[in-house]
C-alpha positions in Angstrom: 121.0 20.3 88.5 123.7 18.6 90.4 126.9 20.0 91.8 130.0 19.3 89.9 132.1 16.2 91.1 134.6 16.2 94.0 133.0 19.7 95.4 131.3 19.9 98.6 130.3 23.0 100.0 131.3 23.9 103.3 129.9 26.8 105.7 131.9 29.9 105.2 131.8 32.5 108.0 134.0 35.4 106.3 133.4 39.2 107.2 131.0 39.6 104.1 128.5 37.5 105.9 129.8 37.3 109.4 128.9 40.6 110.7 125.5 40.7 109.4 123.0 40.4 112.6 120.3 39.6 110.4 120.0 37.3 107.1 119.4 39.9 104.2 117.0 39.4 101.7 116.5 40.6 97.9 115.1 39.8 94.9 117.8 37.9 93.7 117.8 35.6 97.2 114.4 35.3 96.7 114.8 33.7 92.8 117.3 31.6 94.0 115.0 30.4 97.0 112.6 29.6 94.5 115.1 28.1 91.9 116.0 25.5 95.0 112.7 24.7 96.2 111.3 24.0 92.6 114.6 22.1 92.1 115.9 23.8 89.1 119.4 23.2 91.3 119.9 21.5 94.2 122.8 24.2 95.3 124.3 27.5 94.8 127.4 28.7 92.9 128.1 32.1 91.7 131.5 33.8 90.6 132.7 37.2 90.1 134.0 37.4 86.6 136.1 40.8 85.8 138.0 41.6 82.8 141.7 42.0 83.4 142.1 45.5 81.6 141.6 47.6 84.2 141.4 48.1 88.2 138.4 47.5 90.5 136.0 50.1 91.6 133.5 50.5 94.4 131.0 49.1 92.0 132.8 46.1 91.4 132.6 45.7 95.3 128.9 45.7 95.4 129.2 42.9 92.9 131.5 41.0 94.6 129.1 41.4 97.7 126.3 40.3 95.8 128.1 37.3 94.2 130.1 35.9 97.2 127.6 37.2 100.0 124.9 35.0 98.3 127.2 32.1 98.0 127.9 32.4 101.6 124.3 32.7 102.5 123.4 29.4 101.0 126.2 27.5 102.2 127.5 27.4 98.4 130.6 27.8 96.2 132.5 31.1 94.8 134.4 31.2 92.1 136.9 34.1 90.8 137.3 34.0 87.0 139.2 36.2 84.7 137.1 37.1 81.3 140.3 37.6 79.9 139.3 37.4 76.0 140.6 40.5 74.9 144.6 40.5 74.6 144.7 44.2 73.3 143.7 45.4 76.8 144.6 42.9 79.3 147.7 42.8 81.5 149.0 40.5 84.1 149.1 43.8 86.2 145.6 44.1 86.3 145.3 40.2 87.2 147.1 40.7 90.3 145.6 44.2 91.4 142.2 42.4 91.2 143.3 39.4 93.1 144.4 41.9 95.9 141.6 43.6 95.5 139.0 40.8 95.7 141.1 39.3 98.7 141.2 42.5 100.5 137.4 42.7 100.4 137.2 39.6 102.3 136.2 37.3 99.3 137.5 33.5 99.5 137.3 31.3 96.2 139.4 28.8 97.8 141.1 26.8 94.8 138.7 28.2 92.1 140.7 30.5 90.4 140.0 30.4 86.6 140.7 32.0 83.6 138.6 32.0 80.5 141.6 31.7 78.3 141.9 28.2 79.5 138.6 27.3 78.0 139.8 28.4 74.3 140.0 24.9 73.5 136.8 24.0 74.0 134.9 27.1 72.8 136.8 26.5 69.6 135.5 23.1 69.1 131.8 24.1 70.2 132.1 27.1 67.7 132.9 24.1 65.3 129.6 22.4 66.4 127.3 25.8 65.5 128.9 25.5 61.9 128.2 21.7 61.5 124.7 22.6 62.6 124.5 25.6 60.1 123.9 28.1 62.6 127.4 29.9 62.5 129.2 31.3 59.6 132.5 32.8 58.4 132.0 36.6 57.3 134.1 38.7 55.2 132.4 42.0 56.1 134.5 44.8 58.1 133.7 45.7 61.3 132.0 49.3 59.8 130.4 46.9 57.0 128.7 45.0 60.1 127.7 48.2 61.6 126.4 49.5 58.8 124.2 46.2 57.8 122.9 45.8 61.5 119.7 47.9 60.7 118.3 50.2 63.6 115.7 50.0 66.5 113.0 50.5 64.0 114.8 48.8 60.6 115.6 45.2 60.3 119.3 44.6 59.6 120.6 43.1 55.9 121.7 39.6 55.5 125.3 39.2 55.1 126.4 38.1 51.6 128.4 35.3 53.0 125.6 34.3 55.5 125.0 31.3 53.3 128.2 29.6 52.9 128.1 26.1 53.0 129.2 24.1 56.2 132.1 22.8 54.4 133.4 26.3 53.4 133.0 27.9 57.0 134.8 25.0 58.7 138.0 25.2 56.2 137.8 29.2 56.8 137.5 28.7 60.5 140.1 26.4 60.4 142.2 28.7 58.5 141.5 31.7 60.8 142.9 29.8 63.6 146.0 29.0 61.6 147.0 32.6 61.0 146.3 32.8 57.2 144.3 35.9 57.5 145.2 39.6 58.6 143.4 41.2 61.4 140.0 42.5 60.6 139.6 40.8 57.6 137.2 37.8 58.8 134.7 36.9 61.8 132.6 34.3 63.0 129.2 35.3 63.0 126.1 33.3 64.9 123.2 32.7 62.2 120.2 34.3 64.4 117.7 36.4 62.7 118.7 39.5 61.5 115.2 41.3 61.9 115.1 40.6 65.3 114.0 43.4 67.6 117.1 42.6 70.1 120.2 43.8 68.3 122.0 41.3 70.3 120.8 38.5 68.2 121.2 40.2 64.6 124.2 37.5 63.8 126.4 38.6 66.4 130.3 38.0 66.0 131.5 35.2 67.9 135.3 35.3 66.8 137.7 37.9 65.8 141.1 37.9 64.2 143.7 39.5 66.5 147.4 39.0 65.8 148.3 40.0 69.4 150.1 38.1 72.3 147.8 36.9 75.2 148.8 37.7 78.8 148.4 34.1 79.3 148.4 32.0 76.2 151.3 33.9 74.6 150.9 33.7 70.8 149.1 30.2 70.9 145.9 31.8 69.3 145.2 34.8 66.9 141.5 34.2 66.8 139.6 35.5 69.9 136.1 34.9 71.2 133.8 37.5 71.9 132.6 38.2 75.5 128.8 37.3 74.5 130.2 34.4 73.4 132.8 33.3 75.7 131.0 34.5 79.2 127.9 31.7 79.2 130.0 29.0 78.1 132.6 30.0 81.2 129.8 29.8 83.5 128.7 26.4 81.8 132.3 25.0 82.4 132.6 25.7 85.8 129.0 24.3 87.2 128.0 27.9 87.9 124.3 28.2 88.8 123.4 31.6 89.2 125.1 34.4 86.6 124.6 37.5 88.5 125.2 40.7 86.0 124.4 44.1 86.3 121.6 45.5 84.0 123.4 46.4 80.8 123.5 42.9 80.2 119.8 42.2 80.3 119.1 42.3 76.7 122.2 40.1 76.4 120.3 37.3 78.0 118.6 36.0 75.0 121.9 35.7 73.5 123.5 34.0 76.2 120.5 31.2 76.5 120.4 30.9 72.6 124.4 29.9 72.7 123.8 27.1 75.2 120.4 25.8 74.1 122.0 25.3 70.5 125.0 23.6 72.1 122.8 21.7 74.7 125.1 22.1 77.4 124.6 22.9 81.3 122.5 26.1 81.7 122.9 28.3 84.5 120.4 31.2 85.3 121.4 34.7 84.8 120.0 37.6 87.1 120.5 41.2 86.6 120.7 43.8 89.2 121.4 47.7 89.1 124.7 49.1 89.0 126.1 51.4 91.7 126.5 55.1 90.8 127.7 57.6 93.0 127.3 61.3 93.3 130.3 63.1 92.9 132.8 60.7 91.1 132.7 58.7 87.9 132.4 54.9 87.7 134.1 54.2 84.4 137.4 52.6 83.3 137.4 54.6 80.3 137.1 57.8 82.5 139.7 56.6 84.7 142.1 56.2 82.2 141.5 59.7 81.1 142.0 61.5 84.4 145.1 59.5 85.1 146.6 60.5 81.6 145.3 63.7 81.7 147.2 64.4 84.9 144.1 65.3 86.7 144.7 62.4 89.1 147.9 60.9 90.2 147.5 57.6 89.3 144.9 54.8 89.7 145.4 54.3 93.4 144.8 58.3 94.0 143.0 58.5 97.0 140.2 61.1 94.9 139.3 58.2 92.8 136.7 55.4 93.7 139.1 52.5 92.9 139.6 49.9 95.3 143.4 50.6 95.1 142.5 54.6 95.7 140.0 53.7 98.8 142.4 51.4 100.4 145.2 54.0 100.2 142.6 56.5 101.5 141.8 54.4 104.2 138.5 53.1 103.4 138.3 49.5 105.3 136.5 46.5 103.7 134.1 46.6 106.7 132.9 49.9 106.1 132.2 48.9 102.3 130.4 45.9 103.2 127.9 48.0 105.2 127.4 50.6 102.5 126.6 47.9 100.1 124.2 46.5 102.7 122.6 49.6 103.1 122.2 50.4 99.5 121.0 46.9 99.1 120.1 45.0 95.7 117.7 46.9 93.0 116.3 46.2 89.7 116.6 49.7 88.5 119.4 52.0 88.3 119.8 55.0 91.0 122.3 57.4 92.0 123.5 57.1 95.6 124.8 60.1 97.4 128.3 59.9 98.6 127.6 60.9 102.0 126.0 57.2 102.7 129.7 55.8 101.7 131.5 58.2 104.1 128.8 57.7 106.9 129.9 54.2 107.0 133.4 54.8 107.1 133.2 57.2 110.0 131.0 54.4 111.5 133.3 51.9 111.0 136.5 54.2 112.1 135.0 55.2 115.0 135.3 52.0 116.5 138.8 51.0 115.4 140.9 54.0 114.9 143.3 55.3 117.6 142.8 59.1 118.7 145.6 61.4 118.5 145.8 65.3 118.1 147.2 66.9 115.4 147.3 70.7 114.5 146.9 71.3 110.9 147.5 75.4 110.7 149.7 75.8 113.7 149.4 79.0 116.1 151.7 79.0 118.8 150.5 79.6 122.4 153.0 80.4 125.3 151.8 79.6 129.0 153.4 82.3 130.9 153.1 81.0 134.2 154.1 77.2 133.4 157.9 76.1 134.3 160.0 77.1 131.2 162.0 73.6 131.2 159.2 71.2 132.5 157.4 68.6 130.3 154.8 66.5 131.7 153.5 63.4 130.5 149.9 63.1 130.4 147.9 59.7 130.2 145.6 59.7 127.2 142.8 57.1 126.3 143.6 55.9 122.7 139.9 55.5 121.9 137.0 55.8 124.3 134.8 53.5 122.0 137.1 50.4 122.6 137.7 49.5 126.1 140.7 47.4 125.3 142.6 49.9 123.2 144.8 51.3 126.1 146.2 54.6 127.0 149.3 56.7 125.7 151.7 59.0 126.9 151.5 62.9 125.2 154.0 65.2 126.2 152.7 68.7 127.7 154.9 71.9 128.0 155.1 75.6 128.2 155.0 76.1 124.5 152.2 74.7 122.2 150.1 74.6 119.0 146.4 75.0 118.8 144.6 75.3 115.4 144.5 79.2 114.3 140.7 78.8 113.6 140.3 78.0 117.3 141.1 81.7 118.0 139.4 84.8 117.3 140.4 88.3 118.4 136.9 89.4 117.8 134.9 86.4 118.1 131.6 86.4 116.2 127.8 85.3 118.1 127.9 81.7 119.3 131.6 81.4 118.8 133.1 80.0 122.1 136.6 79.0 121.3 139.8 80.9 122.5 139.5 85.2 122.4 141.2 87.7 124.6 140.3 87.1 128.2 138.3 84.0 127.6 138.9 80.7 129.0 139.0 77.2 127.6 139.8 73.8 128.2 142.9 72.2 126.6 141.9 68.4 125.8 143.0 66.1 128.6 145.2 68.9 130.1 144.1 71.8 131.7 142.1 75.3 131.6 144.4 78.2 129.8 143.2 81.8 129.4 144.4 84.3 126.6 145.9 87.4 128.0 147.6 89.0 125.4 147.6 88.9 121.6 151.3 88.8 119.6 151.6 90.4 116.3 154.6 91.0 113.6 154.7 94.3 111.8 152.1 93.0 109.1 149.7 92.8 112.3 149.7 89.4 111.7 148.8 87.0 114.7 152.1 85.2 115.6 151.3 83.8 119.0 149.0 84.0 122.1 150.1 84.5 125.6 148.1 82.5 128.3 148.2 81.5 131.3 147.0 78.1 132.8 145.4 76.9 135.6 147.2 73.6 137.1 144.4 72.7 139.6 142.3 71.9 136.1 144.7 69.0 135.1 142.2 66.5 133.2 139.1 67.7 135.2 137.1 70.6 135.9 137.9 73.6 138.1 137.5 73.0 141.8 135.7 76.6 142.3 133.1 75.1 139.7 133.8 77.4 137.3 132.8 76.0 133.5 134.4 76.5 129.9 132.4 75.9 126.5 134.8 74.8 124.5 137.5 72.2 124.3 140.6 72.6 121.8 143.1 70.1 120.9 146.8 70.8 120.8 150.3 69.5 120.6 153.5 70.5 122.6 155.4 72.7 120.3 158.9 71.2 120.5 157.9 67.2 120.7 155.4 67.7 117.9 156.2 65.7 114.7 156.2 67.7 111.6 154.1 65.8 108.8 152.3 66.3 105.3 148.4 66.3 105.5 146.7 65.9 102.1 143.1 67.0 102.6 141.3 65.0 100.2 137.7 66.6 99.0 135.2 65.7 96.0 137.3 64.9 92.9 134.3 67.1 91.0 132.3 70.1 91.9 128.6 68.8 90.7 126.9 65.7 92.0 126.5 64.5 88.4 129.8 65.3 86.7 128.1 65.1 83.4 126.2 68.4 84.1 128.3 70.4 81.8 127.2 72.9 79.1 127.2 72.3 75.4 130.6 71.6 74.1 132.3 70.8 77.4 133.1 67.2 79.2 133.0 66.2 82.3 136.7 67.4 82.9 135.0 70.8 83.0 133.5 69.9 86.9 136.9 69.0 88.1 137.2 70.4 91.7 140.6 72.5 91.5 140.4 72.2 95.1 140.2 68.4 95.5 143.5 68.0 97.3 145.2 70.6 99.5 148.7 69.6 101.0 149.7 71.0 104.6 152.5 70.7 106.7 150.8 69.6 110.4 151.8 69.1 113.9 151.2 65.7 115.4 151.7 64.2 118.6 154.9 62.1 118.6 152.7 58.6 119.5 152.5 58.6 115.7 156.3 58.3 115.2 156.9 54.7 113.5 153.5 54.2 112.2 153.5 52.2 109.0 151.4 52.7 105.7 147.8 51.8 106.3 147.7 52.8 109.7 144.6 54.8 110.3 144.0 57.4 113.3 141.5 60.0 114.3 142.9 63.3 114.1 140.7 64.6 117.0 138.3 67.3 115.9 139.8 66.8 112.3 138.9 63.5 110.8 140.2 60.3 110.1 143.7 59.9 108.4 145.8 57.1 106.9 149.4 56.9 107.0 150.4 57.1 103.3 152.5 54.5 101.3 154.9 57.9 100.6 155.8 58.0 103.9 159.7 57.8 104.9 161.0 57.6 108.8 162.1 61.1 108.0 158.6 62.4 106.8 155.1 60.7 107.7 152.3 61.4 105.0 148.8 61.1 105.9 145.8 60.9 103.5 142.7 62.3 105.1 140.2 59.5 104.9 137.2 61.2 106.0 136.1 64.5 107.8 134.3 64.9 111.0 131.1 66.5 111.2 131.9 70.2 112.6 129.2 72.4 114.1 131.1 75.7 113.8 132.3 74.7 110.4 128.6 74.5 109.2 127.8 77.9 111.0 130.4 79.5 109.4 129.4 78.1 105.9 125.8 79.2 106.4 126.8 82.6 107.4 129.0 82.9 104.3 126.1 81.5 102.1 123.7 84.5 104.0 126.1 87.1 103.2 126.7 86.2 99.6 
């Protein structure tokens, strides 16, 4: 089949394809190669067809990666098309959000931004053609009555009493439906196929329903709206799509997709289905996102605990990390659940190469260096990112009073604990060796500060006498450090499968009450003026992204992902063994 006129494919080197070291392949790409070799098509043209009734999530990112990546691989075309056929749930807000998300991921649709609603007139004419052929009829059954007469998987459906209306009567009623003569839900247009078909989708499916509702794009021009199964294939046909790539739940809808196109005798794309993305410790459902937001369990659709693209972007995930994740999990024919750790590894790997290092202390414990000059402040040169030779260096202040992490000191250290303890010496990162000589406590016995000494001969290196230390701690200068809010995100759910609940419960029973911890931390002053979206590695803590809530007076950081911490694993194993 030929390419639509005036459209010539150009090589596309966008980030979705450009970073792959070798050409990927899967069953979809192999099928497309066969189609081209057998001359079923002479080019490749794909599309991403979201319905603008919610925000996109990472499952959609996989679909975009497949649709857009395949178009790139075959030097083809890619459309962004909104299947906006349901005015009750669709809003311009979602249209704008989806465009932002798809563009953020790196997909480029050039000038091919389309809306299914722009084809409503053509769809209406084609529906009229099916009525004239005697394969579509106006039905007066209510939605409940249609459902009751559809039958079951083992029993055939029952013909509608209106199934054998004349062509003339059906044409008249359909025109009057469009003219707005009938109330919502009083009539539908149905395809006349086979009420005994083993495929329930072929049992006289509804093509149009009456909805006296204003459309976000068409206004009040229409009061009848096409059903998705009727509109979807027509939209692909109109746009010259060669391969309609869908998730597995549409496999049983493919015969209906084919039936409509064959009955109309119009251009026929090929539909191929692939497995959806499912992740542990989260949900991937628009309906459940709504429940979580409306129930106050999360703070909006861009809450960093949600797998929405808006939430992931706000948390600090990058398009490159998401692309690598999609590449790793590949394209499958059967549904499966992917460990969220795979996604987190992709994020770490990407941010390790690009994130500037800074030091931040989450739970400060003051350290006073007794032998350091009281009024002295040094400016230490520190490498911004050892993984990036072009990242340069920054100045970090060092002074008599510092903060270290409270967990980096133990008055009575357990076995295999090599951090600071009474009489023990450690290294301060990029600075000096220090040794704890006294522990100061309040009246309740709580440790308030440590008195230490420093070795001025160890600045930025080893001791001249060759002595070694077993731990290096991060720190910040107490007076120069910037107070900031750190939001420490964990999994939204306690179990890998949120639906693993007892009888009478729903998925919210598995919500993690500690999925968000907010702390006031201290960060080195190099972060002053950082703009929302800037990502840092807080050394030994994890990766953090400046949140949009930040102001010049107060920086807010979202923890993107943790670092792997050996001692944390040891402590966890010790606790498990003890209890």
